[in-house]
C-alpha positions as CSV (number, residue, x, y, z in Angstrom):
1,M,0.0,0.0,0.0
2,V,1.0,3.6,-0.6
3,T,-0.3,6.5,1.5
4,I,-0.4,10.1,0.3
5,E,-1.7,12.9,2.4
6,N,-1.8,16.6,3.0
7,E,-3.3,18.8,5.7
8,K,-6.9,18.0,4.6
9,L,-6.9,14.5,2.9
10,K,-5.4,11.1,3.2
11,A,-5.5,8.6,0.4
12,V,-4.4,4.9,0.4
13,I,-3.6,3.1,-2.9
14,S,-2.8,-0.5,-3.5
15,S,-0.2,-1.6,-6.0
16,K,-2.6,-4.4,-7.1
17,G,-4.5,-2.7,-9.9
18,A,-3.2,0.7,-8.7
19,E,-6.5,0.8,-6.9
20,L,-7.6,3.6,-4.6
21,Q,-8.7,2.0,-1.3
22,S,-9.4,4.9,1.0
23,L,-10.0,8.7,0.9
24,I,-10.4,10.3,4.3
25,N,-11.2,13.9,5.2
26,K,-8.7,14.5,8.0
27,E,-10.7,17.4,9.5
28,T,-14.1,15.5,9.7
29,G,-12.9,11.9,9.8
30,I,-15.3,11.0,7.0
31,E,-14.3,8.1,4.8
32,Y,-15.5,8.7,1.3
33,M,-14.6,5.4,-0.3
34,W,-16.7,2.2,-0.2
35,S,-15.4,-0.4,2.3
36,G,-15.1,-3.2,-0.2
37,D,-17.4,-5.6,1.7
38,V,-17.1,-8.8,-0.3
39,A,-20.7,-9.7,0.6
40,Y,-21.7,-7.1,-2.0
41,W,-18.6,-6.1,-4.1
42,G,-15.0,-6.6,-3.0
43,K,-13.4,-3.7,-4.9
44,H,-13.0,0.0,-4.3
45,S,-11.9,1.7,-7.5
46,P,-10.6,-0.6,-10.2
47,V,-9.0,0.7,-13.4
48,L,-10.7,-0.6,-16.6
49,F,-8.1,-1.4,-19.3
50,P,-7.7,-2.3,-22.1
51,I,-11.5,-2.6,-22.5
52,V,-14.4,-1.1,-20.7
53,G,-17.4,-3.4,-19.9
54,S,-18.0,-6.7,-21.7
55,L,-17.1,-8.0,-25.1
56,K,-19.6,-10.0,-27.1
57,A,-18.9,-13.6,-26.1
58,D,-15.8,-12.2,-24.3
59,T,-14.1,-12.2,-27.7
60,Y,-12.7,-9.7,-30.1
61,F,-10.9,-10.0,-33.5
62,Y,-7.8,-8.2,-34.5
63,K,-5.9,-8.9,-37.8
64,E,-8.1,-11.9,-38.4
65,K,-7.2,-13.5,-35.1
66,A,-9.6,-14.1,-32.1
67,Y,-8.6,-12.9,-28.6
68,H,-10.5,-13.4,-25.3
69,L,-10.8,-10.8,-22.6
70,S,-13.1,-10.8,-19.6
71,R,-15.2,-7.8,-18.5
72,H,-13.2,-4.6,-17.9
73,G,-9.9,-6.2,-19.0
74,F,-6.8,-7.3,-17.0
75,A,-5.2,-4.2,-15.5
76,R,-7.3,-4.3,-12.3
77,E,-5.8,-7.6,-11.3
78,K,-2.1,-6.8,-12.2
79,I,0.6,-5.6,-9.9
80,F,1.8,-2.1,-10.8
81,L,5.2,-0.7,-10.1
82,K,4.9,2.0,-7.5
83,D,6.8,5.3,-7.2
84,Q,5.9,7.7,-4.4
85,L,7.0,11.1,-5.8
86,S,6.3,13.1,-2.7
87,L,4.1,13.1,0.4
88,D,1.1,14.0,-1.7
89,E,1.7,12.4,-5.1
90,A,2.4,8.8,-6.3
91,V,2.5,7.1,-9.7
92,F,1.8,3.4,-10.6
93,T,3.0,1.9,-13.8
94,L,2.0,-1.3,-15.8
95,T,3.5,-2.5,-19.1
96,Q,2.9,-5.4,-21.3
97,D,4.2,-8.9,-20.4
98,T,3.9,-12.4,-21.8
99,E,0.5,-12.9,-20.1
100,T,-1.0,-9.7,-21.4
101,L,0.3,-10.2,-24.9
102,A,-1.5,-13.5,-25.2
103,L,-4.8,-11.7,-24.5
104,Y,-4.0,-8.3,-26.0
105,P,-1.3,-8.1,-28.7
106,F,-0.1,-4.6,-28.1
107,A,2.8,-2.9,-26.4
108,F,1.8,-0.2,-23.9
109,I,2.7,1.8,-20.8
110,L,-0.3,2.5,-18.5
111,R,0.3,5.0,-15.6
112,L,-2.0,6.0,-12.9
113,R,-1.0,9.2,-11.1
114,Y,-2.6,10.3,-7.8
115,R,-2.1,13.8,-6.5
116,L,-3.6,15.7,-3.6
117,D,-4.2,19.4,-3.7
118,D,-6.0,21.0,-0.8
119,N,-9.4,19.1,-0.5
120,Q,-9.1,17.5,-4.0
121,L,-7.7,14.3,-5.3
122,T,-6.8,14.2,-9.0
123,V,-6.5,10.8,-10.7
124,T,-4.8,10.8,-14.1
125,Y,-4.6,8.0,-16.6
126,E,-1.6,8.2,-18.9
127,V,-1.2,5.7,-21.8
128,S,1.9,5.5,-24.0
129,N,2.4,3.5,-27.1
130,N,5.9,2.1,-26.8
131,G,5.6,-0.3,-29.8
132,Y,6.0,0.0,-33.5
133,D,2.4,-0.5,-34.4
134,E,-0.9,1.1,-33.6
135,L,-2.3,0.8,-30.1
136,L,-6.1,0.2,-29.7
137,F,-7.4,0.6,-26.2
138,S,-10.1,1.8,-23.8
139,V,-9.7,3.2,-20.3
140,G,-12.3,3.7,-17.7
141,A,-12.6,4.7,-14.0
142,H,-14.8,2.8,-11.5
143,P,-14.5,4.6,-8.1
144,A,-17.1,3.5,-5.5
145,F,-18.1,6.2,-3.0
146,A,-19.7,5.4,0.3
147,V,-23.4,6.3,0.7
148,P,-24.3,7.1,3.4
149,V,-21.2,8.9,4.8
150,V,-22.8,10.2,8.0
151,E,-24.5,8.1,10.7
152,G,-28.2,8.5,11.0
153,T,-28.8,8.9,7.3
154,D,-30.0,6.4,4.7
155,Y,-29.2,5.7,1.1
156,D,-32.4,7.4,-0.2
157,D,-31.4,10.7,1.6
158,Y,-28.7,11.1,-1.0
159,Y,-28.9,12.4,-4.6
160,L,-26.7,13.1,-7.7
161,N,-26.6,16.6,-9.0
162,F,-25.5,17.0,-12.6
163,N,-24.2,20.4,-13.6
164,S,-26.3,20.3,-16.8
165,T,-30.1,20.1,-16.8
166,E,-30.2,18.3,-20.1
167,Q,-32.5,15.2,-20.5
168,L,-30.3,12.2,-20.0
169,Y,-30.9,8.9,-21.7
170,R,-30.0,5.5,-20.2
171,W,-28.7,2.8,-22.5
172,K,-29.9,-0.5,-21.0
173,L,-27.7,-3.5,-20.7
174,Q,-28.6,-7.0,-22.1
175,D,-26.3,-9.6,-20.6
176,G,-23.7,-6.9,-20.2
177,L,-24.0,-5.6,-23.7
178,I,-25.4,-2.3,-24.8
179,A,-29.0,-2.5,-26.1
180,D,-30.0,-0.8,-29.3
181,H,-32.2,1.8,-27.7
182,A,-32.2,4.2,-24.8
183,V,-34.8,5.3,-22.2
184,P,-35.1,8.7,-20.4
185,L,-33.4,8.9,-17.0
186,P,-35.8,10.3,-14.4
187,T,-33.9,13.5,-13.4
188,Q,-35.5,16.8,-12.5
189,D,-33.5,20.0,-12.9
190,G,-30.3,17.9,-13.0
191,I,-31.1,16.0,-9.8
192,L,-31.3,12.2,-9.6
193,P,-32.5,10.9,-6.2
194,L,-30.6,7.7,-5.2
195,A,-32.5,4.5,-4.6
196,H,-31.2,0.9,-4.6
197,E,-33.9,0.0,-7.2
198,L,-32.1,2.2,-9.8
199,F,-29.5,-0.6,-10.2
200,Y,-31.7,-3.7,-10.1
201,E,-31.3,-3.8,-13.9
202,D,-27.5,-3.3,-13.8
203,A,-25.6,0.0,-14.5
204,I,-26.9,3.2,-15.8
205,V,-24.9,3.9,-19.0
206,L,-24.9,7.4,-20.5
207,K,-23.4,8.6,-23.8
208,H,-22.0,12.1,-24.7
209,M,-23.7,14.0,-22.0
210,Q,-23.1,17.7,-21.5
211,S,-22.4,17.5,-17.7
212,N,-18.7,17.4,-16.6
213,R,-19.4,17.6,-12.9
214,I,-21.6,15.4,-10.7
215,A,-22.1,16.1,-7.0
216,I,-23.1,13.6,-4.4
217,G,-25.2,15.4,-1.9
218,C,-27.6,14.7,1.0
219,T,-30.9,16.3,2.1
220,K,-29.9,16.0,5.8
221,H,-26.3,17.3,6.0
222,A,-23.8,19.4,4.1
223,H,-21.1,16.7,3.4
224,G,-20.4,15.1,0.0
225,I,-18.3,15.3,-3.0
226,H,-17.9,17.1,-6.3
227,F,-16.8,14.7,-9.0
228,N,-15.2,16.5,-12.0
229,F,-14.2,14.9,-15.3
230,N,-13.5,16.1,-18.9
231,H,-13.2,14.5,-22.3
232,F,-14.8,11.2,-21.3
233,P,-17.5,10.4,-23.9
234,F,-19.3,7.7,-21.9
235,F,-20.3,7.5,-18.3
236,G,-21.5,4.7,-16.0
237,I,-23.3,4.9,-12.7
238,W,-23.6,1.6,-10.7
239,A,-24.1,0.0,-7.4
240,A,-24.3,-3.7,-6.4
241,K,-27.8,-4.8,-5.4
242,D,-28.8,-3.1,-2.1
243,A,-25.2,-2.1,-1.4
244,N,-24.4,1.3,0.3
245,F,-22.2,2.9,-2.4
246,I,-22.4,4.6,-5.7
247,C,-19.9,4.3,-8.5
248,L,-19.3,7.3,-10.7
249,E,-17.5,6.0,-13.8
250,P,-16.1,8.2,-16.6
251,W,-15.1,6.1,-19.6
252,C,-13.1,6.4,-22.8
253,G,-14.7,3.2,-24.1
254,I,-17.8,1.2,-23.7
255,A,-19.1,-2.3,-23.7
256,D,-19.9,-4.0,-27.0
257,S,-23.4,-3.5,-28.4
258,V,-25.7,-6.5,-28.9
259,N,-25.1,-5.9,-32.6
260,S,-21.3,-5.7,-32.4
261,N,-19.3,-7.4,-35.2
262,Q,-16.5,-8.0,-32.6
263,Q,-13.8,-6.3,-34.7
264,L,-11.6,-4.3,-32.4
265,T,-11.0,-1.7,-35.1
266,D,-14.7,-1.1,-35.4
267,K,-15.5,-1.1,-31.6
268,E,-17.5,1.9,-30.4
269,G,-15.4,4.3,-28.4
270,I,-12.0,2.5,-29.1
271,N,-9.0,4.8,-29.0
272,N,-6.3,4.4,-31.7
273,M,-2.9,5.7,-31.0
274,P,0.0,5.7,-33.4
275,A,3.5,4.6,-32.3
276,N,5.5,6.8,-30.0
277,S,2.5,8.8,-28.9
278,K,0.8,9.5,-25.5
279,W,-2.7,10.0,-24.2
280,Q,-4.0,11.4,-21.0
281,R,-7.3,11.9,-19.1
282,S,-8.1,12.9,-15.5
283,W,-10.9,13.0,-13.0
284,M,-11.0,14.9,-9.7
285,V,-12.9,14.5,-6.5
286,E,-13.4,17.4,-4.1
287,C,-14.4,16.4,-0.6
288,F,-16.6,18.6,1.6
């Protein structure tokens, strides 16, 4: 484990999956991350790479060869090299190996950078193509925030507040794949009240929404988070059945559709990087 902290926040990250385990407000003692209770879901904030979501039949084709990847890819289960740069910043690095090349025939460097500034944690995904060919990839975040965060409050006392009041449309999942139609998400003035029932049909999947900030708030106290993200074309919102957390998931990539032809080059949301190039995206969480 690596711990970074400043006067206001303390974060703990595991080298397995470069996964954020804990984010505590040192002034209030509030833990903002989900506990990882295995009775519901045993993770905290896995990185999704080199795919986001499920592949049709767990299979994709590249250069006329079939490859098999399970949901969300392999990075979340790999051990990253860790480098604590300072008291409040750390970097974790993963590169291809024999095991990954059998599943995913690309050279890559994946770095996760964690940095604290005042009451904000910034998480940056850096992808480099260190090969001689193209690099096709997706990256997604999957942080699970605890709800409730204050004793005496319940899950349905909390809500999500989008910074755009547009009508949002939920793309339903069929056996983990994106259905061919969307339905309106029941928001009012950018507010989505939380209820366990929202996730009884799996995740809420959104495409190309205007919002780039979502707050988790409560009707009974003033504590919560502002979750900021930019240049992520897809977004997932999820919780395990009846579990006390909410995942806010900015994605550069998305699960296969039910009509996918399974060709990696045609995959919706896939990123294509030429050799000797770099790619970067960040999300930030402000704790209050």
